[in-house]
TIZAKOL-935682 format. One record per residue (C-alpha): residue number from 0; residue in three letters; y, x, z. Coordinates in Angstrom, 1 decimal. Each point is the difference from the previous one (the first is absolute). Example, Ala and Ser with C-alpha at 12.3 -4.5 7.8 and 13.67 -1.06 7.14 Angstrom:
BEGIN
+-----+---------+--------+--------+--------+
: num : residuo :     py :     px :     pz :
+-----+---------+--------+--------+--------+
:   0 :     ala :   -4.5 :   12.3 :    7.8 :
:   1 :     ser :    3.4 :    1.4 :   -0.7 :
+-----+---------+--------+--------+--------+
This chain:
BEGIN
+-----+---------+--------+--------+--------+
: num : residuo :     py :     px :     pz :
+-----+---------+--------+--------+--------+
:   0 :     met :   69.4 :  104.3 :   14.8 :
:   1 :     ala :    2.3 :   -3.1 :   -0.3 :
:   2 :     leu :   -1.4 :   -1.0 :   -3.3 :
:   3 :     asp :   -3.4 :   -0.4 :    1.4 :
:   4 :     gly :    1.0 :   -2.9 :    2.1 :
:   5 :     pro :    0.5 :   -3.6 :   -1.1 :
:   6 :     leu :    2.7 :   -0.2 :   -2.7 :
:   7 :     val :    1.9 :   -2.8 :   -1.6 :
:   8 :     leu :    0.6 :    1.3 :   -3.5 :
:   9 :     ser :    1.0 :   -1.5 :   -3.3 :
:  10 :     pro :   -2.5 :    0.4 :   -2.8 :
:  11 :     val :    2.2 :    2.6 :   -1.7 :
:  12 :     tyr :    0.2 :    2.2 :    3.1 :
:  13 :     arg :   -3.6 :   -0.4 :    0.9 :
:  14 :     cys :   -1.0 :    1.0 :   -3.6 :
:  15 :     ile :    2.2 :    3.1 :    0.3 :
:  16 :     leu :   -1.6 :    0.8 :    3.4 :
:  17 :     ala :   -3.5 :   -0.5 :   -1.3 :
:  18 :     arg :    0.7 :    2.3 :   -3.1 :
:  19 :     ser :    1.4 :    2.6 :    2.3 :
:  20 :     tyr :   -3.1 :    0.0 :    2.2 :
:  21 :     phe :   -2.2 :    0.2 :   -3.2 :
:  22 :     arg :    2.0 :    3.1 :   -1.2 :
:  23 :     leu :   -0.5 :    1.8 :    3.3 :
:  24 :     gly :   -3.7 :    0.2 :   -0.8 :
:  25 :     asp :   -3.3 :    0.0 :    1.8 :
:  26 :     leu :    1.2 :   -0.4 :    3.6 :
:  27 :     glu :    2.2 :   -3.1 :   -0.8 :
:  28 :     tyr :   -2.1 :   -1.9 :   -2.6 :
:  29 :     ser :   -1.2 :   -2.5 :    2.9 :
:  30 :     asn :    3.7 :   -0.8 :    0.7 :
:  31 :     ala :    0.7 :   -0.6 :   -3.8 :
:  32 :     ala :   -3.0 :   -2.3 :   -0.1 :
:  33 :     arg :    1.3 :   -1.9 :    3.0 :
:  34 :     his :    3.5 :   -0.6 :   -1.5 :
:  35 :     tyr :   -1.4 :   -0.9 :   -3.4 :
:  36 :     gln :   -2.2 :   -2.6 :    1.6 :
:  37 :     ala :    2.9 :   -1.4 :    1.9 :
:  38 :     leu :    1.8 :   -0.3 :   -3.4 :
:  39 :     leu :   -3.0 :   -1.9 :   -1.3 :
:  40 :     arg :    0.1 :   -2.4 :    2.8 :
:  41 :     ser :    3.7 :   -0.8 :   -0.7 :
:  42 :     asp :    1.3 :   -2.2 :   -2.8 :
:  43 :     val :    0.6 :    2.9 :   -2.3 :
:  44 :     asp :   -1.8 :   -1.7 :   -2.9 :
:  45 :     leu :    2.5 :   -2.8 :    0.2 :
:  46 :     leu :    2.8 :    2.5 :    0.1 :
:  47 :     met :   -1.1 :    2.3 :   -2.7 :
:  48 :     gly :   -3.0 :   -1.4 :   -1.9 :
:  49 :     leu :   -3.7 :    0.4 :   -0.1 :
:  50 :     asp :    0.1 :    3.3 :   -1.8 :
:  51 :     leu :    1.6 :    1.6 :    2.9 :
:  52 :     lys :   -2.6 :   -1.5 :    2.4 :
:  53 :     glu :   -2.8 :    1.5 :   -2.0 :
:  54 :     leu :    1.7 :    3.3 :    0.1 :
:  55 :     leu :    0.3 :   -0.3 :    3.9 :
:  56 :     tyr :   -3.7 :   -0.8 :    0.2 :
:  57 :     arg :   -0.7 :    3.3 :   -2.0 :
:  58 :     leu :    2.3 :    2.1 :    2.3 :
:  59 :     ala :   -1.5 :   -1.6 :    3.2 :
:  60 :     ala :   -3.5 :    0.5 :   -1.1 :
:  61 :     arg :    0.6 :    3.6 :   -1.2 :
:  62 :     ser :    1.9 :    0.9 :    3.3 :
:  63 :     ala :   -2.9 :   -1.3 :    2.2 :
:  64 :     arg :   -2.5 :    1.8 :   -2.2 :
:  65 :     leu :    1.8 :    3.4 :    0.1 :
:  66 :     ala :    0.3 :   -0.5 :    3.8 :
:  67 :     gly :   -3.8 :   -0.1 :    0.2 :
:  68 :     gln :    0.2 :   -3.7 :    1.1 :
:  69 :     thr :   -2.6 :   -1.1 :   -2.6 :
:  70 :     ala :   -0.8 :   -3.3 :    1.7 :
:  71 :     gln :    3.7 :   -1.0 :    0.0 :
:  72 :     ala :    0.3 :    1.1 :   -3.6 :
:  73 :     gln :   -3.0 :   -2.2 :   -0.9 :
:  74 :     gln :    1.5 :   -3.0 :    1.8 :
:  75 :     ile :    3.3 :    0.4 :   -1.9 :
:  76 :     ile :   -1.8 :    0.2 :   -3.3 :
:  77 :     asp :   -2.1 :   -3.1 :    0.9 :
:  78 :     glu :    3.2 :   -1.9 :    0.6 :
:  79 :     trp :    1.6 :    1.4 :   -3.2 :
:  80 :     gln :   -3.0 :   -1.1 :   -2.1 :
:  81 :     thr :    0.1 :   -3.4 :    1.6 :
:  82 :     glu :    3.6 :   -0.5 :   -1.0 :
:  83 :     phe :   -0.4 :    1.8 :   -3.3 :
:  84 :     pro :   -3.6 :   -0.5 :   -1.1 :
:  85 :     ala :    0.7 :    1.3 :   -3.5 :
:  86 :     ser :    1.7 :    3.3 :    1.1 :
:  87 :     ala :   -1.5 :    3.1 :   -1.7 :
:  88 :     val :    2.4 :    2.1 :    2.2 :
:  89 :     ala :   -1.7 :   -1.4 :    3.1 :
:  90 :     leu :   -3.4 :    0.9 :   -1.4 :
:  91 :     arg :    1.2 :    3.6 :   -0.8 :
:  92 :     glu :    1.3 :    0.4 :    3.5 :
:  93 :     leu :   -3.3 :   -1.3 :    1.3 :
:  94 :     ala :   -1.8 :    2.7 :   -2.1 :
:  95 :     glu :    2.2 :    2.7 :    1.6 :
:  96 :     leu :   -1.1 :   -1.3 :    3.4 :
:  97 :     gln :   -3.6 :    0.0 :   -0.9 :
:  98 :     glu :    0.2 :    3.5 :   -1.3 :
:  99 :     gln :    1.7 :    1.2 :    3.2 :
: 100 :     glu :   -2.9 :   -1.7 :    2.0 :
: 101 :     gly :   -2.5 :    2.1 :   -2.1 :
: 102 :     arg :   -1.3 :   -2.9 :   -2.1 :
: 103 :     pro :    0.6 :    1.3 :   -3.6 :
: 104 :     asp :   -2.4 :   -2.4 :   -1.6 :
: 105 :     ala :    1.8 :   -3.1 :    1.5 :
: 106 :     ala :    3.3 :    1.5 :   -1.1 :
: 107 :     ala :   -1.3 :    0.4 :   -3.6 :
: 108 :     gln :   -1.2 :   -3.6 :   -0.1 :
: 109 :     thr :    3.4 :   -1.2 :    1.4 :
: 110 :     leu :    1.9 :    2.0 :   -2.6 :
: 111 :     trp :   -2.2 :   -1.6 :   -2.7 :
: 112 :     lys :    1.0 :   -3.4 :    1.3 :
: 113 :     ala :    3.7 :    1.0 :   -0.1 :
: 114 :     ser :   -0.4 :    1.1 :   -3.6 :
: 115 :     gln :   -1.3 :   -3.4 :   -0.9 :
: 116 :     leu :    3.0 :   -1.6 :    1.5 :
: 117 :     gln :    2.5 :    2.4 :   -1.5 :
: 118 :     pro :   -1.5 :    2.2 :   -2.7 :
: 119 :     glu :    1.8 :    3.4 :   -0.3 :
: 120 :     pro :    1.1 :    1.4 :   -3.3 :
: 121 :     ser :   -2.0 :    3.0 :   -1.2 :
: 122 :     pro :    2.4 :    2.6 :   -1.5 :
: 123 :     asp :   -0.9 :    3.6 :   -0.4 :
: 124 :     leu :   -1.4 :    1.4 :    3.3 :
: 125 :     tyr :    2.7 :    2.7 :    0.3 :
: 126 :     thr :    2.6 :   -2.7 :   -0.3 :
: 127 :     arg :   -1.8 :   -2.0 :    2.7 :
: 128 :     val :    0.3 :    3.0 :    2.4 :
: 129 :     thr :    3.7 :    0.2 :   -0.6 :
: 130 :     leu :    0.6 :   -3.8 :    0.3 :
: 131 :     ala :   -2.1 :   -0.1 :    3.2 :
: 132 :     trp :    1.7 :    2.9 :    1.7 :
: 133 :     gly :    3.4 :    0.1 :   -1.6 :
: 134 :     gly :    1.6 :   -2.5 :    2.5 :
: 135 :     ile :    0.1 :   -0.1 :    3.8 :
: 136 :     gly :   -3.2 :   -0.4 :    1.7 :
: 137 :     gly :   -3.5 :   -0.1 :   -1.4 :
: 138 :     ser :   -3.6 :   -1.1 :    0.7 :
: 139 :     ala :   -2.6 :    2.5 :    1.2 :
: 140 :     leu :   -2.6 :   -2.2 :   -1.6 :
: 141 :     val :    1.6 :   -0.2 :   -3.4 :
: 142 :     gln :    0.7 :    3.8 :    0.3 :
: 143 :     his :   -3.7 :    0.8 :    0.3 :
: 144 :     gln :   -0.9 :   -2.4 :   -2.8 :
: 145 :     leu :    2.5 :    1.7 :   -2.3 :
: 146 :     val :   -1.2 :    3.4 :    0.7 :
: 147 :     ala :   -3.6 :   -1.0 :   -0.4 :
: 148 :     gln :    0.7 :   -1.5 :   -3.4 :
: 149 :     leu :    1.9 :    3.1 :   -1.0 :
: 150 :     ser :   -2.9 :    2.2 :    1.2 :
: 151 :     glu :   -2.4 :   -1.9 :   -2.2 :
: 152 :     lys :    2.0 :    1.1 :   -3.0 :
: 153 :     ser :   -0.5 :    3.7 :    1.1 :
: 154 :     pro :   -3.3 :    0.2 :    1.8 :
: 155 :     glu :   -0.4 :    3.8 :   -0.7 :
: 156 :     val :    3.3 :    0.5 :    2.0 :
: 157 :     trp :   -1.2 :   -2.2 :    2.8 :
: 158 :     gly :   -3.3 :    1.8 :    0.2 :
: 159 :     leu :    1.7 :    3.4 :   -0.1 :
: 160 :     ile :    2.2 :   -0.9 :    3.0 :
: 161 :     asp :   -3.1 :   -1.1 :    1.9 :
: 162 :     arg :   -1.8 :    3.3 :   -0.7 :
: 163 :     ile :    3.1 :    2.2 :    0.8 :
: 164 :     cys :    0.7 :   -1.9 :    3.3 :
: 165 :     thr :   -3.7 :    0.2 :    1.0 :
: 166 :     glu :   -0.2 :    3.7 :   -0.8 :
: 167 :     tyr :    3.2 :    1.4 :    1.4 :
: 168 :     trp :    0.8 :   -2.4 :    2.9 :
: 169 :     pro :   -2.9 :   -0.3 :    2.4 :
: 170 :     pro :    1.1 :   -3.1 :    1.9 :
: 171 :     phe :    0.3 :   -2.0 :   -3.2 :
: 172 :     ala :   -3.8 :   -0.7 :   -0.2 :
: 173 :     ala :    0.1 :   -1.4 :    3.5 :
: 174 :     leu :    2.7 :   -2.6 :   -0.6 :
: 175 :     ser :   -0.9 :   -3.6 :   -0.3 :
: 176 :     arg :   -0.5 :   -1.3 :   -3.5 :
: 177 :     glu :    3.3 :   -2.0 :    0.2 :
: 178 :     ala :    1.9 :    3.1 :    1.2 :
: 179 :     arg :   -1.6 :    2.3 :   -2.7 :
: 180 :     asp :    1.0 :   -2.6 :   -2.7 :
: 181 :     gly :    3.6 :   -0.2 :    1.3 :
: 182 :     trp :    0.3 :    3.8 :    0.1 :
: 183 :     lys :   -1.3 :    0.4 :   -3.5 :
: 184 :     ala :    2.4 :   -2.7 :   -1.2 :
: 185 :     ala :    2.8 :    1.9 :    1.7 :
: 186 :     ile :   -0.9 :    3.3 :   -1.6 :
: 187 :     phe :   -0.5 :   -1.8 :   -3.4 :
: 188 :     thr :    3.4 :   -1.6 :    0.3 :
: 189 :     thr :    1.9 :    3.0 :    1.3 :
: 190 :     tyr :   -1.2 :    2.7 :   -2.3 :
: 191 :     trp :   -1.5 :   -1.6 :   -3.1 :
: 192 :     leu :    1.9 :   -3.2 :   -0.6 :
: 193 :     thr :    3.4 :    1.5 :    0.7 :
: 194 :     ala :   -0.8 :    2.8 :   -2.6 :
: 195 :     arg :   -0.8 :   -2.7 :   -2.6 :
: 196 :     glu :    2.8 :   -2.5 :    0.8 :
: 197 :     lys :    3.0 :    2.1 :    0.8 :
: 198 :     asp :    2.4 :   -2.9 :   -0.4 :
: 199 :     ala :   -1.8 :   -1.9 :    2.8 :
: 200 :     cys :   -0.3 :    3.2 :    2.2 :
: 201 :     his :    2.0 :   -1.3 :    3.0 :
: 202 :     thr :   -1.8 :   -3.4 :   -0.1 :
: 203 :     leu :   -3.4 :    1.7 :    0.0 :
: 204 :     glu :    0.8 :    2.4 :    2.8 :
: 205 :     val :    1.2 :   -2.9 :    2.1 :
: 206 :     met :   -3.2 :   -1.7 :   -0.8 :
: 207 :     ala :   -2.1 :    3.1 :    1.2 :
: 208 :     ile :    1.5 :    0.1 :    3.5 :
: 209 :     pro :   -1.7 :   -3.2 :    1.4 :
: 210 :     leu :   -3.3 :    1.3 :   -1.6 :
: 211 :     phe :    0.1 :    3.2 :    2.0 :
: 212 :     ala :    1.3 :   -1.8 :    3.1 :
: 213 :     gly :   -2.7 :   -2.6 :   -0.4 :
: 214 :     ala :   -2.8 :    2.5 :    0.0 :
: 215 :     val :    1.4 :    1.6 :    3.1 :
: 216 :     glu :    0.3 :   -3.5 :    1.7 :
: 217 :     met :   -3.6 :   -0.9 :   -0.8 :
: 218 :     glu :   -1.4 :    3.2 :    1.3 :
: 219 :     leu :    2.1 :   -0.1 :    3.3 :
: 220 :     lys :   -1.0 :   -3.6 :    0.4 :
: 221 :     trp :   -3.7 :    0.0 :   -0.5 :
: 222 :     arg :   -0.9 :    3.6 :    1.1 :
: 223 :     met :    2.1 :    0.1 :    3.2 :
: 224 :     phe :    1.8 :   -3.3 :    1.1 :
: 225 :     ala :   -3.0 :   -2.3 :   -0.9 :
: 226 :     ala :   -2.4 :    2.4 :    1.6 :
: 227 :     phe :    2.1 :    0.0 :    3.2 :
: 228 :     lys :    0.2 :   -3.8 :   -0.2 :
: 229 :     arg :   -3.8 :    0.0 :    0.1 :
: 230 :     ala :   -0.1 :    2.2 :    2.9 :
: 231 :     val :    2.3 :   -2.3 :    1.9 :
: 232 :     ala :   -2.3 :   -3.0 :   -0.8 :
: 233 :     glu :   -2.9 :    1.9 :    1.5 :
: 234 :     ser :    1.7 :    1.2 :    3.2 :
: 235 :     pro :    1.1 :   -2.6 :    2.6 :
: 236 :     glu :    2.3 :    2.7 :    1.5 :
: 237 :     leu :    1.8 :    0.6 :   -3.3 :
: 238 :     arg :    0.2 :   -3.8 :   -0.7 :
: 239 :     asn :    1.8 :   -0.5 :    3.4 :
: 240 :     ala :    2.4 :    2.8 :   -0.8 :
: 241 :     ala :    0.8 :   -1.5 :   -3.4 :
: 242 :     arg :    0.5 :   -3.5 :    1.4 :
: 243 :     ser :    2.3 :    1.3 :    2.8 :
: 244 :     gly :    2.0 :    1.9 :   -2.6 :
: 245 :     gly :    0.7 :   -3.1 :   -2.0 :
: 246 :     gly :    2.9 :   -0.9 :    2.2 :
: 247 :     asp :    1.7 :    3.4 :   -0.5 :
: 248 :     lys :    2.5 :    0.0 :   -2.8 :
: 249 :     glu :   -0.9 :    3.4 :   -1.2 :
: 250 :     thr :   -3.7 :   -0.6 :   -0.1 :
: 251 :     arg :   -0.1 :   -3.7 :   -0.9 :
: 252 :     val :   -0.8 :    0.5 :   -3.7 :
: 253 :     phe :   -2.7 :    2.5 :    0.7 :
: 254 :     cys :   -1.7 :   -2.0 :    2.7 :
: 255 :     gly :    0.2 :   -3.2 :   -2.1 :
: 256 :     tyr :   -1.8 :    1.7 :   -2.8 :
: 257 :     leu :   -2.7 :    1.4 :    2.4 :
: 258 :     val :   -0.9 :   -3.3 :    1.6 :
: 259 :     ser :    0.5 :   -2.5 :   -2.8 :
: 260 :     asp :   -0.2 :   -0.4 :   -3.8 :
: 261 :     gly :    2.6 :    1.5 :   -2.3 :
: 262 :     cys :    0.8 :    3.4 :   -1.3 :
: 263 :     leu :    2.5 :    2.8 :    0.2 :
: 264 :     thr :    2.5 :    1.2 :   -2.5 :
: 265 :     leu :    0.7 :    3.6 :   -0.7 :
: 266 :     gly :    3.3 :   -0.1 :    1.7 :
: 267 :     gln :   -1.6 :   -1.6 :    3.1 :
: 268 :     met :   -2.7 :    2.7 :    0.1 :
: 269 :     ala :    2.7 :    2.6 :   -0.2 :
: 270 :     lys :    1.8 :   -1.6 :    3.0 :
: 271 :     ile :   -3.2 :   -0.1 :    2.0 :
: 272 :     leu :   -0.7 :    3.7 :   -0.6 :
: 273 :     gln :    3.5 :    0.8 :    1.0 :
: 274 :     leu :   -0.4 :   -2.0 :    3.3 :
: 275 :     thr :   -3.4 :    1.6 :    0.6 :
: 276 :     glu :    1.5 :    3.5 :   -0.1 :
: 277 :     arg :    2.2 :   -0.8 :    3.0 :
: 278 :     gly :   -1.0 :   -3.4 :    1.5 :
: 279 :     glu :   -1.4 :   -0.4 :    3.4 :
: 280 :     gln :   -1.3 :   -3.6 :   -0.3 :
: 281 :     glu :   -3.7 :   -0.2 :    0.8 :
: 282 :     ile :   -1.0 :   -1.0 :   -3.5 :
: 283 :     leu :    2.0 :    2.8 :   -1.6 :
: 284 :     ala :   -1.5 :    2.5 :    2.4 :
: 285 :     ala :   -3.5 :   -1.2 :   -1.0 :
: 286 :     phe :    0.8 :    0.2 :   -3.7 :
: 287 :     arg :    1.4 :    3.5 :    0.4 :
: 288 :     ile :   -3.3 :    1.1 :    1.6 :
: 289 :     trp :   -2.0 :   -1.8 :   -2.7 :
: 290 :     leu :    2.0 :    1.8 :   -2.7 :
: 291 :     thr :   -1.6 :    3.3 :    1.0 :
: 292 :     lys :   -2.4 :   -1.0 :   -2.7 :
: 293 :     phe :    2.8 :    0.4 :   -2.5 :
: 294 :     pro :    1.8 :    3.1 :    1.3 :
: 295 :     gly :    2.5 :    0.3 :   -2.8 :
: 296 :     val :    1.3 :   -3.6 :    0.0 :
: 297 :     leu :    2.4 :   -0.1 :    2.9 :
: 298 :     gly :    2.3 :    2.4 :   -1.8 :
: 299 :     thr :    0.3 :   -2.1 :   -3.0 :
: 300 :     ala :    2.0 :   -2.9 :    1.4 :
: 301 :     glu :    3.3 :    1.0 :   -1.6 :
: 302 :     gln :   -1.6 :    0.6 :   -3.4 :
: 303 :     val :   -1.8 :   -3.4 :    0.2 :
: 304 :     asp :    3.4 :   -1.7 :    0.9 :
: 305 :     ala :    1.7 :    1.8 :   -2.9 :
: 306 :     leu :   -2.7 :   -1.1 :   -2.4 :
: 307 :     ser :    0.4 :   -3.6 :    1.2 :
: 308 :     arg :    3.7 :    0.1 :   -0.6 :
: 309 :     ala :   -0.4 :    1.4 :   -3.4 :
: 310 :     arg :   -2.5 :   -2.7 :   -0.9 :
: 311 :     asn :    2.4 :   -2.7 :    1.3 :
: 312 :     leu :    2.8 :    1.3 :   -2.1 :
: 313 :     ala :   -2.3 :    0.2 :   -3.1 :
: 314 :     val :   -1.5 :   -3.5 :    0.5 :
: 315 :     his :    2.9 :   -2.0 :    1.2 :
: 316 :     glu :    3.0 :    1.8 :   -1.6 :
: 317 :     gly :   -1.5 :    1.8 :   -3.0 :
: 318 :     leu :    1.3 :    3.3 :    1.3 :
: 319 :     leu :   -1.3 :    3.6 :    0.0 :
: 320 :     cys :    1.3 :    1.6 :    3.2 :
: 321 :     arg :   -1.6 :    3.4 :   -0.8 :
: 322 :     pro :   -2.0 :    1.6 :   -2.8 :
: 323 :     val :   -3.5 :   -1.7 :   -0.3 :
: 324 :     glu :   -1.6 :    3.5 :    0.0 :
: 325 :     glu :    1.2 :    0.3 :    3.6 :
: 326 :     ile :   -1.6 :   -3.4 :    0.9 :
: 327 :     his :   -3.2 :    1.3 :   -1.6 :
: 328 :     arg :    0.1 :    3.1 :    2.0 :
: 329 :     asp :    0.8 :   -1.8 :    3.3 :
: 330 :     ser :   -2.7 :   -2.7 :   -0.6 :
: 331 :     arg :   -2.6 :    2.7 :   -0.6 :
: 332 :     glu :    1.0 :    1.9 :    3.1 :
: 333 :     ile :   -0.3 :   -3.1 :    2.2 :
: 334 :     ile :   -3.5 :   -0.7 :   -1.4 :
: 335 :     asn :   -0.9 :    3.7 :    0.4 :
: 336 :     arg :    0.9 :   -0.3 :    3.7 :
: 337 :     leu :   -1.9 :   -3.2 :    0.5 :
: 338 :     tyr :   -3.1 :    1.7 :   -1.3 :
: 339 :     gln :    0.6 :    3.2 :    2.0 :
: 340 :     ala :   -3.1 :    0.7 :    2.0 :
: 341 :     ala :    0.2 :   -0.2 :    3.8 :
: 342 :     pro :   -0.7 :    3.4 :    1.7 :
: 343 :     val :   -3.6 :    0.6 :    1.2 :
: 344 :     gln :   -0.2 :   -0.4 :    3.7 :
: 345 :     pro :   -1.4 :    3.0 :    1.8 :
+-----+---------+--------+--------+--------+
């Protein structure tokens, strides 16, 4: 692709290109990060002011984080904090990164530091939901915090959701604690909050989509992809296959995840599953064989991709692409198939 080569672009056109890559979603976040960083290395602060430069830091860090390039995102945030040491926004972006890396305690501490730099107003909680999710985009961490606070006002509803899910949906009890909490928050938001706050119904339904998708993402990541990564680490043959696949454009992201630090987004996992269904590369063939432990998963690639696109629209555009009840159903189906038992070998 011509745009992947060296380019001489004005800041305005580079900004348009970076934003276009960002809007394309999971598979192009790394390109968005690359162009936002190029803008940061330019004289854009002289042209348009320091406020814009801090926004570029935020976009660059978020693009790298969403691409699964956590070390790069940390480096950008470090540079951001060096230049803007009193930035509460930088701390909030760092908290998002820490949460993505599975460090909720560190994220909570970082958010506390941010609140000391820039205390938030404390209007009614329902108003906070609308304010947080009424515009474009949103923070997964803030989302969980808001629902947690709302659930504290109705603990009997929260407990009822837990009991119903445990009784009538067998895989629920086997989910990780984070996935269970996210799922309960999605149910709480979709079916209880919307009934109470009809004026904020659309906002709340948009808010629920990343919660359902996040539960699916966590389960696919830790139950399947992280387990295969451990198998690769323990097998010289699989390690060699992963390293050799790093030069292939189709398998580069997957192999990079298998042999180094970082994580996969839901969209990247969907793409890997799609490639695994038909790919002939050695690492994909090995993964396909390994996935016999999860016999229902290979048929879910399209569903996972559709869920990822729905989440991207909800988080970045504030849009509801289809009824949230359908998102709920599809998310449950993906998890059901992930927990589908492998056939007993004769």
